[in-house]
ROZA-398501 format. One record per residue (C-alpha): residue number from 1; residue in one letter; x, y, z. Coordinates in pm, 1 decimal, padded with zeros to 6 digits. Last residue first. Layout:
BEGIN
[atom NUM, A, [X, Y, Z]]
...
This chain:
BEGIN
[atom 349, W, [-02094.0, -00362.9, 00174.2]]
[atom 348, R, [-02133.0, -00722.5, 00292.7]]
[atom 347, V, [-01871.2, -00975.6, 00193.0]]
[atom 346, T, [-01958.1, -01302.4, 00023.7]]
[atom 345, S, [-01682.4, -01557.2, 00063.3]]
[atom 344, V, [-01453.9, -01623.8, -00231.1]]
[atom 343, S, [-01129.1, -01572.9, -00040.5]]
[atom 342, S, [-01250.3, -01826.1, 00210.4]]
[atom 341, E, [-01243.0, -01740.8, 00581.2]]
[atom 340, A, [-01616.2, -01755.7, 00644.1]]
[atom 339, P, [-01647.3, -02081.5, 00452.3]]
[atom 338, E, [-01412.1, -02271.7, 00681.2]]
[atom 337, S, [-01380.7, -02633.9, 00569.9]]
[atom 336, G, [-01577.8, -02585.9, 00250.4]]
[atom 335, T, [-01340.1, -02425.5, 00007.8]]
[atom 334, M, [-01035.9, -02536.8, -00188.9]]
[atom 333, V, [-00911.1, -02259.1, -00414.6]]
[atom 332, L, [-00807.3, -02292.6, -00778.4]]
[atom 331, A, [-00621.5, -01976.6, -00866.3]]
[atom 330, G, [-00742.0, -01727.2, -01124.0]]
[atom 329, S, [-00730.1, -01425.5, -00895.4]]
[atom 328, P, [-01111.0, -01416.8, -00884.3]]
[atom 327, A, [-01112.8, -01766.3, -00725.8]]
[atom 326, Q, [-01218.7, -02072.4, -00924.5]]
[atom 325, V, [-01367.6, -02339.3, -00706.6]]
[atom 324, W, [-01246.0, -02673.7, -00575.3]]
[atom 323, T, [-01492.4, -02845.3, -00347.9]]
[atom 322, T, [-01472.9, -02983.4, 00004.8]]
[atom 321, V, [-01726.6, -03209.2, 00168.2]]
[atom 320, S, [-01856.3, -03255.8, 00523.1]]
[atom 319, A, [-01861.4, -02890.3, 00616.7]]
[atom 318, A, [-01790.7, -02656.2, 00909.0]]
[atom 317, K, [-01688.4, -02905.1, 01175.5]]
[atom 316, S, [-01435.4, -03062.9, 00944.5]]
[atom 315, Q, [-01389.4, -03374.5, 00733.0]]
[atom 314, C, [-01093.8, -03464.0, 00511.1]]
[atom 313, A, [-01155.4, -03729.3, 00249.1]]
[atom 312, C, [-01246.1, -03463.5, -00002.5]]
[atom 311, P, [-01512.0, -03486.0, -00266.6]]
[atom 310, V, [-01437.0, -03303.5, -00590.8]]
[atom 309, P, [-01684.2, -03052.3, -00726.7]]
[atom 308, S, [-01649.9, -02992.5, -01101.4]]
[atom 307, L, [-01367.2, -02772.9, -01225.6]]
[atom 306, D, [-01250.0, -03029.5, -01479.8]]
[atom 305, K, [-01512.0, -02915.1, -01728.7]]
[atom 304, A, [-01326.1, -02584.8, -01759.3]]
[atom 303, R, [-01026.9, -02772.8, -01901.3]]
[atom 302, S, [-01221.0, -02880.4, -02208.0]]
[atom 301, P, [-01344.4, -02523.9, -02254.5]]
[atom 300, R, [-00987.4, -02386.9, -02255.1]]
[atom 299, L, [-00905.7, -02146.4, -01976.0]]
[atom 298, I, [-00778.8, -01803.6, -02081.9]]
[atom 297, L, [-01110.6, -01622.0, -02070.9]]
[atom 296, S, [-01230.1, -01825.2, -01771.1]]
[atom 295, F, [-00942.5, -01690.7, -01562.6]]
[atom 294, P, [-01077.1, -01337.6, -01582.9]]
[atom 293, T, [-00795.7, -01096.4, -01680.3]]
[atom 292, T, [-00690.2, -00913.9, -01361.5]]
[atom 291, I, [-00344.5, -01058.3, -01288.8]]
[atom 290, I, [-00193.8, -01060.6, -01636.2]]
[atom 289, A, [-00359.1, -00740.3, -01758.2]]
[atom 288, L, [-00241.1, -00547.3, -01453.1]]
[atom 287, C, [00114.6, -00668.6, -01508.6]]
[atom 286, G, [00092.5, -00564.9, -01872.6]]
[atom 285, V, [-00000.4, -00212.6, -01762.1]]
[atom 284, V, [00304.8, -00221.6, -01535.6]]
[atom 283, L, [00517.3, -00341.6, -01827.5]]
[atom 282, A, [00392.0, -00061.9, -02053.1]]
[atom 281, V, [00480.1, 00199.6, -01790.8]]
[atom 280, G, [00825.4, 00046.9, -01755.4]]
[atom 279, I, [00875.3, 00073.3, -02130.5]]
[atom 278, W, [00773.3, 00438.7, -02093.8]]
[atom 277, G, [01043.4, 00483.7, -01832.8]]
[atom 276, P, [01302.6, 00310.3, -02049.0]]
[atom 275, V, [01221.3, 00568.0, -02323.4]]
[atom 274, P, [01299.0, 00871.0, -02109.5]]
[atom 273, L, [01037.2, 01054.5, -01898.3]]
[atom 272, R, [01056.1, 01433.1, -01910.3]]
[atom 271, E, [00920.7, 01650.9, -01628.3]]
[atom 270, G, [00687.6, 01937.2, -01711.2]]
[atom 269, V, [00486.7, 01941.3, -01389.0]]
[atom 268, I, [00155.7, 01892.7, -01565.8]]
[atom 267, I, [00202.3, 01646.2, -01853.6]]
[atom 266, V, [00531.9, 01476.1, -01761.4]]
[atom 265, A, [00471.1, 01465.0, -01385.6]]
[atom 264, L, [00116.5, 01351.5, -01456.4]]
[atom 263, V, [00251.0, 01054.6, -01653.5]]
[atom 262, A, [00497.4, 00960.7, -01377.9]]
[atom 261, A, [00234.6, 00979.6, -01102.8]]
[atom 260, V, [-00009.9, 00771.7, -01306.8]]
[atom 259, V, [00257.4, 00505.2, -01351.4]]
[atom 258, P, [00344.5, 00529.2, -00982.3]]
[atom 257, E, [-00020.9, 00444.5, -00894.6]]
[atom 256, L, [-00068.6, 00156.8, -01142.1]]
[atom 255, L, [00108.0, -00071.9, -00894.2]]
[atom 254, T, [-00228.8, -00038.8, -00717.8]]
[atom 253, I, [-00337.8, -00357.9, -00895.4]]
[atom 252, T, [-00076.5, -00551.9, -00697.1]]
[atom 251, T, [-00213.6, -00419.3, -00368.0]]
[atom 250, A, [-00561.2, -00535.8, -00463.8]]
[atom 249, M, [-00446.8, -00881.3, -00575.6]]
[atom 248, S, [-00259.3, -00938.1, -00249.1]]
[atom 247, A, [-00565.3, -00819.0, -00053.9]]
[atom 246, Q, [-00798.2, -01054.6, -00242.5]]
[atom 245, V, [-01074.5, -00885.9, -00440.9]]
[atom 244, R, [-01443.7, -00831.5, -00367.3]]
[atom 243, A, [-01449.1, -00661.1, -00026.5]]
[atom 242, L, [-01117.4, -00497.9, -00116.3]]
[atom 241, G, [-01287.5, -00325.4, -00406.9]]
[atom 240, Y, [-01535.6, -00140.7, -00186.9]]
[atom 239, G, [-01258.8, -00063.1, 00061.8]]
[atom 238, F, [-01045.6, 00079.0, -00219.1]]
[atom 237, C, [-01341.2, 00288.6, -00335.9]]
[atom 236, L, [-01372.8, 00446.6, 00008.4]]
[atom 235, Y, [-00994.3, 00464.9, 00020.8]]
[atom 234, G, [-00986.8, 00684.1, -00288.2]]
[atom 233, L, [-01284.4, 00897.3, -00184.9]]
[atom 232, F, [-01141.3, 00982.0, 00157.1]]
[atom 231, M, [-00768.0, 00955.9, 00087.5]]
[atom 230, P, [-00712.6, 01060.0, -00273.4]]
[atom 229, V, [-01013.5, 01295.6, -00292.9]]
[atom 228, A, [-01107.7, 01466.1, 00035.1]]
[atom 227, A, [-00788.7, 01458.7, 00245.0]]
[atom 226, M, [-00543.8, 01540.6, -00032.4]]
[atom 225, Y, [-00780.0, 01797.1, -00186.9]]
[atom 224, I, [-00830.0, 01975.3, 00145.8]]
[atom 223, G, [-00455.5, 01985.8, 00211.4]]
[atom 222, V, [-00382.3, 02114.0, -00138.7]]
[atom 221, A, [-00649.3, 02381.3, -00101.6]]
[atom 220, A, [-00500.4, 02491.5, 00230.8]]
[atom 219, N, [-00158.2, 02531.2, 00071.8]]
[atom 218, S, [-00309.3, 02730.2, -00213.5]]
[atom 217, W, [-00506.3, 02948.8, 00029.6]]
[atom 216, S, [-00189.8, 03050.6, 00209.6]]
[atom 215, A, [-00014.2, 03021.7, 00547.5]]
[atom 214, L, [-00279.2, 02803.3, 00711.0]]
[atom 213, F, [-00142.0, 02478.6, 00565.4]]
[atom 212, P, [00202.5, 02590.8, 00686.2]]
[atom 211, G, [00097.9, 02516.5, 01048.7]]
[atom 210, G, [00045.5, 02142.6, 00992.8]]
[atom 209, T, [00360.5, 02004.5, 01159.5]]
[atom 208, V, [00275.0, 01986.0, 01531.6]]
[atom 207, I, [-00104.9, 01966.3, 01501.1]]
[atom 206, L, [-00080.6, 01721.4, 01211.8]]
[atom 205, V, [00148.4, 01490.0, 01408.2]]
[atom 204, P, [-00087.9, 01504.1, 01706.3]]
[atom 203, L, [-00381.5, 01419.8, 01473.8]]
[atom 202, L, [-00219.7, 01103.1, 01335.1]]
[atom 201, L, [-00351.7, 00868.0, 01605.5]]
[atom 200, L, [-00702.9, 01002.4, 01544.9]]
[atom 199, G, [-00663.4, 00922.6, 01175.2]]
[atom 198, G, [-00569.2, 00561.9, 01256.9]]
[atom 197, L, [-00887.3, 00526.1, 01461.4]]
[atom 196, G, [-01093.6, 00667.7, 01176.2]]
[atom 195, F, [-00902.6, 00466.3, 00917.7]]
[atom 194, T, [-00972.6, 00133.3, 01084.7]]
[atom 193, A, [-01329.2, 00219.4, 01189.2]]
[atom 192, G, [-01421.4, 00348.8, 00844.6]]
[atom 191, M, [-01255.6, 00059.0, 00662.4]]
[atom 190, A, [-01432.9, -00207.5, 00870.3]]
[atom 189, A, [-01762.3, -00017.0, 00879.3]]
[atom 188, S, [-01766.1, 00047.6, 00503.7]]
[atom 187, S, [-01658.6, -00312.6, 00437.8]]
[atom 186, P, [-01949.3, -00457.5, 00635.1]]
[atom 185, I, [-01830.1, -00682.9, 00922.0]]
[atom 184, G, [-01908.1, -01052.3, 00867.6]]
[atom 183, R, [-01579.7, -01229.7, 00932.7]]
[atom 182, L, [-01467.0, -01187.4, 00572.2]]
[atom 181, M, [-01496.2, -00812.1, 00616.4]]
[atom 180, M, [-01278.9, -00819.4, 00929.0]]
[atom 179, R, [-01010.0, -01012.1, 00741.0]]
[atom 178, R, [-01037.1, -00766.1, 00451.5]]
[atom 177, A, [-00959.6, -00478.0, 00685.1]]
[atom 176, T, [-00675.1, -00666.8, 00854.5]]
[atom 175, W, [-00518.1, -00757.3, 00518.0]]
[atom 174, S, [-00532.9, -00406.6, 00372.4]]
[atom 173, Y, [-00400.5, -00269.5, 00701.3]]
[atom 172, L, [-00104.7, -00507.1, 00677.3]]
[atom 171, A, [-00020.6, -00454.1, 00309.7]]
[atom 170, Y, [00002.1, -00078.5, 00359.1]]
[atom 169, T, [00196.2, -00132.6, 00683.5]]
[atom 168, L, [00444.7, -00360.2, 00505.3]]
[atom 167, G, [00488.3, -00125.4, 00210.2]]
[atom 166, G, [00550.7, 00168.9, 00442.8]]
[atom 165, I, [00799.5, -00035.0, 00646.4]]
[atom 164, L, [00973.7, -00126.6, 00320.7]]
[atom 163, G, [00986.1, 00241.8, 00227.0]]
[atom 162, L, [01124.7, 00327.1, 00570.4]]
[atom 161, L, [01403.8, 00075.7, 00512.2]]
[atom 160, V, [01473.2, 00223.9, 00168.0]]
[atom 159, G, [01494.5, 00570.3, 00323.4]]
[atom 158, L, [01730.6, 00441.7, 00592.5]]
[atom 157, P, [01948.1, 00283.5, 00324.3]]
[atom 156, V, [01941.9, 00613.7, 00128.9]]
[atom 155, S, [02006.0, 00848.0, 00422.2]]
[atom 154, A, [02343.3, 00690.5, 00502.5]]
[atom 153, G, [02511.6, 00865.4, 00212.5]]
[atom 152, S, [02413.2, 00907.7, -00148.9]]
[atom 151, Q, [02117.1, 01002.1, -00365.6]]
[atom 150, I, [02194.5, 01072.6, -00726.1]]
[atom 149, E, [01934.1, 01288.9, -00897.0]]
[atom 148, G, [02020.9, 01360.4, -01258.3]]
[atom 147, H, [01658.5, 01445.9, -01319.3]]
[atom 146, S, [01619.6, 01238.8, -01635.5]]
[atom 145, A, [01844.2, 00961.0, -01505.6]]
[atom 144, N, [01653.9, 00936.0, -01177.4]]
[atom 143, E, [01326.7, 00925.7, -01368.8]]
[atom 142, A, [01450.3, 00649.2, -01598.0]]
[atom 141, V, [01592.7, 00435.2, -01317.9]]
[atom 140, C, [01270.8, 00453.9, -01113.7]]
[atom 139, I, [01045.7, 00391.8, -01414.5]]
[atom 138, L, [01261.1, 00090.9, -01507.5]]
[atom 137, G, [01227.4, -00045.8, -01154.0]]
[atom 136, M, [00852.7, 00004.1, -01170.3]]
[atom 135, G, [00838.4, -00203.5, -01487.0]]
[atom 134, I, [01049.4, -00479.3, -01334.0]]
[atom 133, L, [00818.3, -00477.0, -01030.4]]
[atom 132, G, [00511.1, -00506.3, -01252.3]]
[atom 131, V, [00651.2, -00797.3, -01452.6]]
[atom 130, L, [00745.8, -00978.9, -01131.2]]
[atom 129, A, [00403.0, -00916.9, -00976.6]]
[atom 128, G, [00227.6, -01052.2, -01285.3]]
[atom 127, L, [00446.2, -01362.6, -01296.2]]
[atom 126, S, [00401.0, -01429.8, -00924.6]]
[atom 125, W, [00024.1, -01383.1, -00952.5]]
[atom 124, R, [00003.9, -01629.6, -01241.0]]
[atom 123, F, [00231.7, -01879.3, -01070.2]]
[atom 122, T, [00001.9, -01886.9, -00769.9]]
[atom 121, L, [00117.0, -01814.2, -00413.8]]
[atom 120, R, [-00105.1, -02041.2, -00206.1]]
[atom 119, S, [-00304.6, -01898.8, 00083.4]]
[atom 118, R, [-00229.7, -02035.8, 00431.6]]
[atom 117, D, [-00422.9, -01742.0, 00579.2]]
[atom 116, L, [-00155.3, -01618.8, 00820.9]]
[atom 115, A, [00176.7, -01701.2, 00653.2]]
[atom 114, Y, [00066.3, -01711.9, 00288.1]]
[atom 113, E, [-00169.3, -01416.1, 00329.7]]
[atom 112, I, [00109.3, -01214.3, 00492.1]]
[atom 111, L, [00352.4, -01325.4, 00219.9]]
[atom 110, A, [00105.5, -01214.6, -00047.1]]
[atom 109, S, [00073.2, -00874.7, 00118.9]]
[atom 108, L, [00451.9, -00841.1, 00144.9]]
[atom 107, L, [00487.4, -00911.2, -00226.5]]
[atom 106, P, [00204.7, -00676.0, -00319.7]]
[atom 105, A, [00335.0, -00399.6, -00086.3]]
[atom 104, S, [00699.3, -00403.1, -00203.0]]
[atom 103, G, [00636.4, -00203.0, -00520.2]]
[atom 102, I, [00425.0, 00063.6, -00350.6]]
[atom 101, T, [00681.8, 00142.4, -00081.5]]
[atom 100, I, [01003.9, 00077.3, -00274.7]]
[atom 99, V, [00886.4, 00251.2, -00592.3]]
[atom 98, T, [00744.5, 00552.4, -00408.9]]
[atom 97, G, [01055.9, 00607.6, -00198.2]]
[atom 96, I, [01285.2, 00557.4, -00497.1]]
[atom 95, T, [01095.4, 00810.8, -00704.7]]
[atom 94, V, [01052.7, 01073.9, -00433.6]]
[atom 93, G, [01407.9, 01062.7, -00307.2]]
[atom 92, A, [01583.5, 00841.7, -00052.9]]
[atom 91, L, [01546.4, 01052.1, 00262.2]]
[atom 90, R, [01236.4, 01264.6, 00193.9]]
[atom 89, M, [01062.0, 00996.1, -00010.7]]
[atom 88, S, [01115.8, 00742.1, 00266.1]]
[atom 87, G, [00982.5, 00985.9, 00524.0]]
[atom 86, Y, [00672.0, 01031.5, 00308.9]]
[atom 85, F, [00606.4, 00657.9, 00310.6]]
[atom 84, A, [00709.9, 00590.9, 00671.5]]
[atom 83, L, [00498.3, 00874.5, 00812.6]]
[atom 82, P, [00211.4, 00793.8, 00576.7]]
[atom 81, Y, [00209.6, 00422.5, 00678.0]]
[atom 80, I, [00255.6, 00448.2, 01054.5]]
[atom 79, A, [-00095.1, 00573.3, 01134.4]]
[atom 78, V, [-00268.7, 00330.2, 00897.4]]
[atom 77, A, [-00060.2, 00040.5, 01036.2]]
[atom 76, L, [-00159.3, 00136.8, 01391.3]]
[atom 75, A, [-00524.0, 00142.9, 01282.1]]
[atom 74, G, [-00495.3, -00200.4, 01117.7]]
[atom 73, T, [-00345.0, -00358.3, 01429.7]]
[atom 72, V, [-00607.1, -00192.0, 01649.0]]
[atom 71, L, [-00893.4, -00320.4, 01432.8]]
[atom 70, L, [-00753.1, -00672.0, 01395.5]]
[atom 69, R, [-00705.0, -00697.2, 01771.2]]
[atom 68, W, [-01048.4, -00547.7, 01833.8]]
[atom 67, R, [-01228.6, -00820.8, 01642.3]]
[atom 66, A, [-01492.6, -00882.7, 01911.7]]
[atom 65, R, [-01526.3, -00509.4, 01963.8]]
[atom 64, L, [-01573.0, -00464.4, 01590.7]]
[atom 63, E, [-01846.1, -00729.8, 01590.3]]
[atom 62, A, [-02025.8, -00558.8, 01879.8]]
[atom 61, R, [-01982.0, -00214.4, 01724.3]]
[atom 60, S, [-02129.1, -00326.5, 01391.4]]
[atom 59, R, [-02445.1, -00115.3, 01405.1]]
[atom 58, T, [-02247.3, 00184.0, 01531.9]]
[atom 57, I, [-01980.9, 00138.6, 01263.5]]
[atom 56, G, [-02250.3, 00122.6, 00997.3]]
[atom 55, R, [-02407.8, 00441.6, 01123.5]]
[atom 54, L, [-02069.3, 00614.5, 01146.1]]
[atom 53, A, [-01956.8, 00519.6, 00794.5]]
[atom 52, A, [-01932.9, 00878.6, 00667.9]]
[atom 51, L, [-01788.7, 00986.3, 01002.7]]
[atom 50, A, [-01522.3, 00715.1, 00984.2]]
[atom 49, Q, [-01427.2, 00820.2, 00630.9]]
[atom 48, A, [-01397.6, 01180.2, 00744.7]]
[atom 47, I, [-01169.5, 01068.5, 01028.8]]
[atom 46, G, [-00949.3, 00883.1, 00781.1]]
[atom 45, G, [-00932.7, 01174.6, 00539.0]]
[atom 44, V, [-00835.3, 01414.9, 00817.2]]
[atom 43, G, [-00558.8, 01187.2, 00940.9]]
[atom 42, M, [-00454.9, 01012.6, 00618.8]]
[atom 41, A, [-00429.0, 01326.9, 00408.6]]
[atom 40, A, [-00339.3, 01570.2, 00683.6]]
[atom 39, A, [-00079.4, 01340.8, 00838.3]]
[atom 38, G, [00076.4, 01268.2, 00499.6]]
[atom 37, I, [00083.2, 01634.0, 00399.3]]
[atom 36, A, [00231.8, 01731.1, 00736.2]]
[atom 35, A, [00498.1, 01460.5, 00711.3]]
[atom 34, A, [00590.6, 01573.9, 00359.7]]
[atom 33, S, [00644.3, 01928.3, 00479.6]]
[atom 32, V, [00431.4, 02215.6, 00351.9]]
[atom 31, D, [00619.2, 02505.6, 00191.2]]
[atom 30, P, [00615.1, 02348.3, -00155.5]]
[atom 29, A, [00233.5, 02342.4, -00171.4]]
[atom 28, F, [00152.5, 02318.8, -00545.2]]
[atom 27, T, [00413.2, 02042.2, -00580.7]]
[atom 26, A, [00203.4, 01832.6, -00340.5]]
[atom 25, A, [-00070.9, 01799.6, -00602.0]]
[atom 24, T, [00172.2, 01634.9, -00844.0]]
[atom 23, G, [00278.7, 01382.8, -00580.9]]
[atom 22, T, [-00079.7, 01317.2, -00471.9]]
[atom 21, T, [-00215.2, 01249.6, -00822.2]]
[atom 20, G, [-00116.3, 00881.4, -00823.5]]
[atom 19, W, [-00351.9, 00820.2, -00533.1]]
[atom 18, V, [-00636.1, 00931.3, -00760.3]]
[atom 17, V, [-00536.9, 00674.9, -01024.4]]
[atom 16, A, [-00472.6, 00391.6, -00776.5]]
[atom 15, S, [-00813.7, 00444.2, -00618.6]]
[atom 14, F, [-00982.4, 00432.2, -00959.6]]
[atom 13, L, [-00801.9, 00104.7, -01032.3]]
[atom 12, I, [-00924.4, -00029.4, -00698.3]]
[atom 11, A, [-01284.7, 00056.6, -00787.5]]
[atom 10, A, [-01251.7, -00100.8, -01133.2]]
[atom 9, V, [-01109.7, -00422.9, -00983.4]]
[atom 8, G, [-01400.9, -00443.2, -00739.5]]
[atom 7, W, [-01651.7, -00372.4, -01014.1]]
[atom 6, A, [-01505.7, -00659.2, -01216.8]]
[atom 5, Y, [-01508.4, -00892.7, -00914.6]]
[atom 4, D, [-01869.4, -00806.2, -00836.5]]
[atom 3, R, [-01961.6, -00879.8, -01198.3]]
[atom 2, K, [-01776.6, -01213.1, -01187.9]]
[atom 1, M, [-01953.0, -01305.2, -00862.1]]
């Protein structure tokens, strides 16, 4: 389980890195609107992901049909996410839009798990999320100061609202996909079906706004890269990691994305990041260390002995005893009553 967890974290980190390249890549296609880039990336990339997982989707069609509410909810979230995310960047600015969308996703994901899965919000996760959000706030302030960009007017509140919608939809499709995985659907089929259906919903947007992609080879190359690498390959790895890591943990790890975006902006685009921005980068890295370090490394041996099975007076249809186990996030999770719903259940890839 520890090895699966480590590979899951590595896959999500890779996803965050390639997602962080989208802003820099978009600068090579200035004539293409943000909505068109989002629709191309999530639309074409989502359909490609569905085609790659077509055999698995076909084999799991009965299970997907049984979980159609989760599938439709996730697909709608996939379709709304790029429109809200890129709309937020257009109205409130690239930095603020990215910070609000990506920064709010871990908190909203944890709240979804708390409300729907009855998962406990651990102190360790809360501390890591707080450190990461402070770091992202510093990156936001530093980049705004370096560019001298001051957004004003009614567009900023609307942009912030769209960013929150983007964060909510990101957290929502992560939760629905993992929920389907925990109910026996292979992760490739769950992610492929969710993103394929969401991609189909985005095709009308791409048809209306995607004309500039055909205006030059550079624009077309940007569109192909966005669909093939950050969205197709990135979400393929994200699905692999999501099968092994809690949704709230996964969305928190992706706080690395704006860090990568800021570093690439300095190296490739030529932007300058002030000292507070680099402090923010260090805090985000610290956030990742807090939430991903295996719990056994920071647990004293004498305390580890206390993790023995504990009988529970509560009985259920699924099991007669309940045990406390160590979840990948470091929390102690009670399992036994509903094994299929546990965050430590085995998920098929």
